[in-house]
Each structure stands twice: as C-alpha cells, then as structure tokens.
C-alpha positions as CSV (number, residue, x, y, z in Angstrom):
1,M,95.3,100.3,86.0
2,T,94.7,102.8,83.2
3,E,97.2,105.5,82.7
4,A,96.7,108.4,85.2
5,A,96.4,112.0,84.0
6,T,95.9,115.1,86.0
7,D,94.1,117.2,83.4
8,R,91.0,115.1,82.8
9,H,87.5,116.3,83.6
10,V,86.4,114.4,86.7
11,V,82.7,114.3,87.4
12,I,81.6,113.2,90.9
13,V,78.0,112.3,91.3
14,G,77.0,112.5,95.0
15,A,78.0,115.4,97.3
16,S,78.4,112.9,100.1
17,L,81.4,112.5,102.4
18,A,82.9,110.1,99.8
19,G,82.2,112.4,96.9
20,T,83.4,115.6,98.6
21,R,86.5,114.0,100.0
22,T,87.3,112.6,96.5
23,A,87.0,116.1,95.0
24,Q,89.2,117.6,97.7
25,G,91.7,114.7,97.5
26,L,92.1,115.2,93.7
27,R,93.2,118.7,94.3
28,A,95.5,117.7,97.1
29,Q,97.1,115.0,94.8
30,G,97.8,117.7,92.1
31,H,94.8,117.2,89.8
32,T,94.7,120.3,87.5
33,G,91.7,119.4,85.3
34,P,88.1,120.5,85.9
35,I,86.1,118.8,88.7
36,T,82.3,118.9,88.9
37,L,80.5,117.8,92.0
38,V,76.8,116.9,91.5
39,G,74.5,116.6,94.5
40,A,70.8,115.9,94.7
41,E,70.3,118.0,97.8
42,A,70.6,121.8,97.6
43,E,72.6,121.7,100.8
44,L,76.3,122.2,100.8
45,P,78.0,118.9,101.6
46,Y,77.7,117.8,105.2
47,D,78.6,114.9,107.5
48,R,75.9,112.4,108.2
49,P,76.8,110.7,111.5
50,P,75.9,113.7,113.6
51,L,72.4,113.6,112.2
52,S,71.4,110.8,114.6
53,K,73.7,112.0,117.4
54,K,74.3,115.6,118.5
55,L,71.9,117.3,116.1
56,L,69.0,115.5,117.7
57,Q,70.2,115.7,121.3
58,G,69.9,119.5,121.8
59,E,68.0,122.5,120.6
60,W,68.2,122.7,116.9
61,S,69.9,125.7,115.3
62,E,71.3,126.4,111.9
63,S,74.6,127.3,113.5
64,S,74.9,123.7,114.8
65,V,74.4,122.6,111.2
66,D,77.3,124.8,110.1
67,G,79.5,122.7,112.3
68,I,78.9,119.5,110.3
69,R,79.6,121.0,106.9
70,L,82.4,119.2,105.1
71,A,83.4,122.5,103.3
72,T,82.1,126.0,102.8
73,R,81.1,127.2,99.3
74,A,84.2,129.5,99.4
75,E,86.5,126.7,100.1
76,L,85.2,124.5,97.3
77,E,85.3,127.4,94.9
78,E,88.9,128.2,95.9
79,L,89.7,124.6,94.9
80,G,88.1,125.2,91.5
81,I,85.3,122.6,92.1
82,E,82.2,123.4,90.1
83,L,79.1,122.7,92.2
84,R,75.9,121.4,90.7
85,L,73.7,121.1,93.8
86,G,70.0,120.6,94.1
87,T,69.8,118.4,90.9
88,A,70.0,114.6,91.1
89,A,71.6,112.5,88.4
90,A,68.9,110.8,86.3
91,D,70.8,108.7,83.8
92,L,74.2,107.6,82.7
93,D,75.5,106.8,79.2
94,P,79.0,105.4,79.8
95,Q,79.7,104.9,76.1
96,A,79.2,108.6,75.5
97,R,80.7,109.5,78.9
98,L,77.6,111.5,79.7
99,V,75.6,112.1,82.9
100,R,72.0,113.4,82.4
101,L,70.6,115.4,85.3
102,A,67.0,115.6,86.5
103,D,66.8,119.2,85.3
104,G,67.4,118.1,81.7
105,T,71.0,119.3,81.5
106,T,74.0,117.0,80.8
107,V,77.5,116.8,82.0
108,R,80.3,115.1,80.1
109,Y,83.2,113.5,81.8
110,D,86.6,111.9,81.2
111,V,86.4,110.1,84.6
112,L,83.3,109.5,86.6
113,V,83.1,108.8,90.3
114,I,79.8,107.5,91.6
115,A,79.3,108.5,95.2
116,T,75.5,108.5,95.5
117,G,75.5,106.6,98.7
118,A,72.4,104.8,100.0
119,A,68.9,105.8,100.9
120,A,66.7,104.7,103.8
121,R,64.8,101.5,103.0
122,P,61.3,102.9,102.4
123,S,58.8,102.5,105.2
124,P,56.0,100.0,104.3
125,W,53.8,102.0,106.7
126,L,52.5,105.3,105.3
127,P,49.8,106.9,107.4
128,E,48.7,110.5,106.7
129,S,51.6,111.9,108.7
130,G,53.9,111.3,111.7
131,V,56.2,108.6,110.2
132,H,59.8,109.7,109.7
133,Q,63.0,108.2,108.4
134,L,66.5,109.6,108.8
135,R,68.9,110.0,106.0
136,T,69.2,113.7,105.1
137,L,69.6,117.0,106.9
138,D,66.0,117.8,106.1
139,D,65.0,114.5,107.7
140,A,66.9,115.4,110.8
141,R,65.3,118.8,111.0
142,A,61.8,117.2,110.8
143,I,62.6,114.6,113.5
144,A,64.2,117.2,115.8
145,A,61.0,119.3,115.6
146,R,59.0,116.3,116.7
147,L,61.4,115.3,119.5
148,A,61.2,118.9,120.9
149,L,57.5,118.3,121.7
150,G,58.5,115.7,124.3
151,E,55.7,113.4,123.2
152,P,55.8,109.5,122.9
153,V,58.0,108.1,120.1
154,V,58.1,104.6,118.7
155,V,61.4,103.7,116.9
156,V,61.1,100.8,114.5
157,G,64.5,99.2,114.1
158,G,67.1,98.4,116.8
159,G,70.3,99.1,114.8
160,F,72.8,101.9,115.5
161,I,70.7,104.6,113.9
162,G,67.5,103.5,115.6
163,T,69.1,103.2,119.1
164,E,70.9,106.5,118.7
165,I,67.6,108.2,117.8
166,A,66.0,106.5,120.8
167,A,68.7,107.8,123.1
168,A,68.3,111.3,121.7
169,A,64.5,111.1,122.1
170,S,64.8,109.9,125.7
171,G,67.2,112.7,126.4
172,R,64.6,115.2,125.1
173,G,62.0,113.9,127.6
174,C,60.1,111.6,125.2
175,A,58.6,108.3,126.2
176,V,60.4,105.9,123.8
177,T,59.7,102.3,122.7
178,V,62.1,100.5,120.3
179,V,60.6,97.6,118.2
180,D,62.7,95.0,116.3
181,P,61.7,91.6,115.0
182,V,65.1,90.2,116.0
183,P,65.1,88.9,119.6
184,E,68.5,90.5,120.4
185,P,69.1,93.2,117.7
186,M,72.1,94.6,119.6
187,A,74.0,91.3,119.0
188,R,74.1,92.3,115.3
189,L,76.1,95.3,116.2
190,V,78.4,94.3,119.1
191,G,78.0,90.5,119.4
192,P,76.2,88.5,122.1
193,E,78.9,89.0,124.7
194,I,77.8,92.6,125.5
195,A,74.5,93.1,123.7
196,G,72.5,92.7,126.8
197,S,74.5,95.5,128.6
198,L,73.5,97.9,125.8
199,V,69.9,96.9,126.1
200,E,70.1,97.5,129.9
201,L,71.6,100.9,129.2
202,H,68.6,101.9,127.2
203,R,66.2,100.6,129.8
204,R,68.0,102.4,132.6
205,N,67.4,105.6,130.6
206,G,63.7,104.9,130.4
207,V,63.5,103.3,127.0
208,Q,61.0,100.4,126.5
209,T,61.9,97.6,124.2
210,R,59.7,95.2,122.1
211,F,62.2,92.7,120.6
212,G,61.3,89.6,118.8
213,V,58.1,91.1,117.5
214,G,57.4,92.9,114.2
215,V,55.3,95.9,113.2
216,V,52.2,95.0,111.1
217,G,50.8,98.5,110.7
218,I,50.9,102.1,111.6
219,E,47.7,104.2,111.5
220,G,46.6,107.7,112.4
221,K,48.5,110.9,112.0
222,A,51.2,113.0,113.7
223,G,50.3,113.4,117.3
224,D,47.9,110.4,117.3
225,L,49.5,107.3,115.9
226,T,48.8,103.6,116.7
227,V,51.6,101.1,116.0
228,E,50.3,97.6,115.8
229,L,52.6,94.7,116.5
230,D,52.3,91.1,115.3
231,S,51.9,90.1,119.0
232,G,48.6,92.0,119.0
233,E,49.9,94.8,121.1
234,R,49.1,98.4,120.0
235,L,51.5,101.2,120.9
236,A,50.3,104.8,121.1
237,A,52.7,107.3,119.8
238,S,53.0,110.9,118.6
239,T,55.8,110.1,116.2
240,A,57.2,107.0,114.7
241,V,60.8,106.8,113.3
242,V,61.4,103.9,111.0
243,G,65.0,102.7,110.6
244,I,64.9,99.3,108.8
245,G,68.1,99.5,106.8
246,S,69.1,101.1,103.6
247,V,69.3,100.5,99.9
248,P,72.1,101.7,97.6
249,S,71.2,104.7,95.4
250,T,71.6,103.1,92.0
251,G,68.2,103.7,90.4
252,W,69.6,106.3,88.1
253,L,72.1,103.7,86.7
254,A,69.4,101.3,85.5
255,G,70.1,100.6,81.8
256,S,73.6,102.0,81.9
257,G,75.3,98.7,81.5
258,L,77.1,98.9,84.8
259,K,76.9,95.8,86.9
260,L,74.5,96.4,89.7
261,D,74.0,94.0,92.6
262,N,73.3,95.6,96.0
263,G,75.4,98.5,94.8
264,V,77.8,99.3,91.9
265,V,80.0,96.2,91.6
266,T,83.7,97.1,91.2
267,D,87.0,95.4,90.9
268,R,89.6,95.7,93.6
269,F,90.7,99.1,92.3
270,L,87.1,100.4,92.8
271,R,86.5,100.6,89.1
272,A,83.0,99.6,87.8
273,I,83.2,96.2,86.2
274,G,83.9,96.7,82.5
275,F,84.5,100.5,82.7
276,D,88.0,101.6,83.6
277,D,87.0,105.3,83.6
278,V,84.1,104.8,86.1
279,Y,84.8,104.4,89.9
280,A,82.4,103.9,92.8
281,V,83.1,105.0,96.4
282,G,81.3,105.0,99.7
283,D,78.0,103.3,100.6
284,V,77.1,102.7,96.9
285,A,80.2,100.7,96.1
286,R,80.4,96.9,96.3
287,W,83.9,95.7,96.0
288,P,85.9,92.4,96.6
289,H,86.9,92.6,100.3
290,P,90.4,90.9,100.7
291,G,89.7,89.8,104.2
292,H,86.2,88.4,103.7
293,G,86.8,86.7,100.4
294,T,83.6,88.1,98.9
295,D,82.1,91.3,97.6
296,V,81.1,93.7,100.3
297,R,79.1,97.0,100.5
298,A,80.1,98.8,103.7
299,E,78.1,101.7,105.1
300,H,81.0,103.0,107.3
301,W,82.1,106.6,107.6
302,T,85.8,105.6,107.6
303,N,85.3,103.4,104.6
304,A,83.8,106.3,102.6
305,G,86.8,108.5,103.5
306,D,89.4,105.8,102.8
307,Q,87.9,105.0,99.4
308,A,87.8,108.7,98.5
309,R,91.5,109.1,99.2
310,Y,92.3,105.9,97.3
311,V,90.3,106.9,94.2
312,A,91.8,110.4,94.3
313,T,95.2,108.9,94.2
314,A,94.3,106.3,91.6
315,V,92.9,109.0,89.2
316,T,95.9,111.3,89.5
317,Q,98.8,108.8,90.0
318,G,97.5,105.3,89.3
319,A,97.3,102.5,91.8
320,A,99.4,99.4,91.9
321,A,97.6,97.7,94.8
322,G,93.9,97.2,95.3
323,Y,91.9,99.0,98.0
324,E,92.4,97.8,101.6
325,P,89.5,98.7,103.9
326,T,89.7,99.9,107.5
327,D,86.4,98.3,108.6
328,Y,85.8,100.7,111.5
329,V,82.5,102.0,112.9
330,W,81.3,103.7,116.1
331,S,78.2,104.7,117.9
332,D,77.2,107.1,120.7
333,Q,74.7,105.5,123.1
334,Y,73.9,108.1,125.8
335,D,77.4,108.6,127.4
336,W,78.7,105.3,126.2
337,K,81.1,105.1,123.3
338,V,80.9,101.9,121.2
339,N,83.7,101.2,118.7
340,A,84.1,98.2,116.4
341,F,86.6,97.3,113.7
342,G,87.6,94.3,111.7
343,R,85.2,91.4,111.6
344,R,83.9,88.4,113.6
345,D,84.8,85.0,112.0
346,P,82.0,82.5,112.4
347,A,84.6,79.8,112.5
348,G,86.7,81.5,115.2
349,H,86.0,82.6,118.8
350,S,85.9,85.8,120.9
351,V,87.4,86.8,124.2
352,V,85.9,89.3,126.6
353,V,88.3,91.6,128.6
354,G,86.9,93.8,131.3
355,D,83.5,94.1,132.8
356,L,81.0,96.8,132.0
357,Q,79.2,96.4,135.3
358,A,82.3,96.5,137.5
359,D,84.7,98.6,135.5
360,G,82.4,100.6,133.1
361,R,84.5,99.4,130.1
362,V,84.9,96.3,128.1
363,A,86.7,94.9,125.0
364,V,85.8,91.9,122.9
365,V,88.6,90.5,120.8
366,H,87.7,88.3,117.8
367,A,90.0,85.5,116.6
368,D,89.7,83.7,113.3
369,A,89.9,80.0,112.9
370,S,93.7,80.1,113.0
371,G,93.8,82.1,116.2
372,A,94.9,85.4,114.6
373,A,93.1,88.6,115.7
374,C,90.6,89.7,113.1
375,G,88.5,92.3,114.9
376,A,87.4,93.8,118.2
377,V,84.6,95.8,119.8
378,T,85.2,98.2,122.7
379,V,82.8,100.1,124.9
380,N,84.2,103.2,126.8
381,W,87.8,102.0,126.3
382,I,89.7,104.0,123.7
383,R,93.1,102.7,124.8
384,A,92.0,99.1,124.2
385,L,90.6,100.1,120.8
386,N,93.9,101.7,119.8
387,Q,96.0,98.8,121.1
388,A,93.9,96.2,119.4
389,R,94.0,98.1,116.0
390,R,97.7,98.5,116.2
391,L,98.3,94.8,117.0
392,L,95.8,93.6,114.4
393,A,97.6,95.6,111.7
394,A,100.8,93.9,112.8
395,G,99.2,90.4,112.3
396,A,99.2,89.6,116.1
397,S,97.4,86.6,117.5
398,A,94.2,87.2,119.4
399,E,95.9,85.8,122.5
400,D,98.6,88.5,122.3
401,V,95.9,91.2,121.8
402,V,94.0,90.0,124.8
403,E,97.1,90.0,127.0
404,A,98.1,93.5,125.8
405,I,94.7,94.9,126.7
406,R,94.8,93.2,130.1
407,Q,98.0,95.0,130.8
408,L,96.4,98.4,130.2
409,P,96.0,100.7,133.2
C-alpha cells in the first residue's frame, strides 16, 4: 500500500451509500484534509433498498423520504464535507489528478474514490410513455404515482427488484403480471430448493406469472399499454416496470486509462489497476474475490458499506490485508424475509432444514466440494441466519451448520 496521510484532499465521485459512508468513515478515522462529495442527483444522499420496498408499499410522502436519508446537510457540513450535488462527473484525467464535471467545472484531488454505482440496464422498449425503471428516488416517486392508481401493471424481470415491485403493486390493489424469459427466475436468487415456494407466495397474493417467455415489444402509452410476448400473448397494462439488470456507471471514465471491464477493475486493496491514488467502492467496483477465485462486481448493500469502511481506513491508516467481503443480501417479499449470504458452489451440495409449508420458515445450507459451509439462504428464520453466519466465519463444516440449525427452537 502507498503511505497513508490524513491531510490529503479526497474527492469522492458518487453520493451513493458507498460514497457517503466513505466520506463519513474518513472523518471517523481521523482524516483532517478536505473531502469533496460529488453527486449526479440534486438529492441529499439516500438509501436505495427502501425504494423498491416500503416507499412503494404505502402512501407516498416526502416525510417518508426523510427517513431514508443517509445524512442531513447539516450533519455533512458539520463533518466538513463539501457537497457538489446535482452535477455528474463527466471526465477523469488521472495523470493530472483532475475530475471534470458536467457543468464545466473541475475538481483536483490527491485521492479519488469512485462510487458512481450502477444504472438500470436501459429498456429496449420505449413507447410514448408508461414504461418505468427503478434506480433513483425520482424513479420511485414516478412509479409510486402509477401504483396509486390501482391499475394493471406488468413487471418485466423476476429478480429481487422486480418481485419486490410486484409485491408492492399487488398490495396497492393493482393487477400484476411478472414476465421473465427464465423458466424459474427465483432459482437465481434463492436456489431451486425453495424457488417454487416464493413463486407460490406471489400467486397467493394475486400476482400472475409468465416465466420462460420473453417480451418482444411494448406499445401504446401510459394507461393503455400492450406488452407482447414471444409466445404471441399480448398483455394489457396501464404501467410497465422494466427491471432487467444493471450496468456499472463507468461511461465518464472512458479514455481515462483506468481498466474497465464490467466495472472499475481493482486490486485486492480496491485500488484501480495502475493507479494507487484511485479507489473504487460499491456497485461500480470489480475486485478479486478471495473466496471465488475470480474478479467480482457485487451489487450488495452490505458490500457497499463494508468497502466504504475498508477504503476509509486504507486512506487514513493504510491497509496490510486485502478486502474481505461479507456477501450478504436480503429481500422483503410481502411479509416474508429472505436472507442470503456466502455462495453456492457448483461442485458442492445444499441441505434444506425446515419446511416453509409446515413451519413457515426454512434454511438452505450450501457446502463446497470439501464439505465446508460456504453459504446459506434463510426465509423467515433470523436465528438460523445468525447461527449459519457465525459458524461459517469459524470455518465449520456444512454438516455442523445443519445440525446446529436443527437444534434451534
């Protein structure tokens, strides 16, 4: 690692969770130099997971938005963090240590932290109006206004975001259909052992599914859309929400000389390859995962916060060891709580403990090829989640994790 210093000017591009927590973490670690936080949105930094959860489930109010702010303006000013909100970064010159902003101004840095996250993969279907995607607070406001009408909604994409939006729309009285070209999209999220139970949960709440078929077109306008499937079926909708993945926000880095490959490629210390004074954190970072043996870009809330803390420490104190990820993600599906951490090893096996139908809770423990626990998924069972995480951190075998969970009351 390069020598740490607490008086350097740190510029953080991206007022995301990762960017904001990095700024706060720098001050907590004793950084005394200037900190500038640049954000494309004019909004004060906010938490994104609630956008597809509670903010869509009830009546929209700006007071509810205040509850997801990561910090107030006064709190950030008290920390001496200069805010440059409402202006996106447009270009980077790492040799000159200069960030150019979209308004034509420039910001010089001693240390740069890239935290620009990811954007929704653009919808290939662009009718006059009525098609929405969810990534920003403004996106959530627009979708909430449509759900409040109680009219039919088609959600394209059966991932966590899509199914959370479907649950919110159903709860608002909308007739909902979820479409995904994968025959069992839930299996990507929780594995085949319990994927069917999640699908049934949605169906019990009135959500229709069209899995194994793709969308070939969306025509019309808000209030009168037609979603055409490759099966020939045509779905009528008032609103369509497209959630087909994301792409890292690295366009502004083209020509910078940074290595870009599905994100900003970093070393194990989260430094951009070839640039010791440039770090990447959160959804935009692609780093060598010690457990996977390959480079990974993880769009996990916990990963963003963990990387922010790591980089804040690295900048102020240096870091002797590389970044170790938590690999934890969760989802709210109606009143079900889905939690997943670690990984599933294709060469290993998984064991199911509990029964969602009989007990209303379940855990799936993943073993790697050697039999060691490498991950787990739980539904409605926080004790099992905590037990599995503790034992996995201790290097326990999957057999021991399974037995410990079976002993839980």
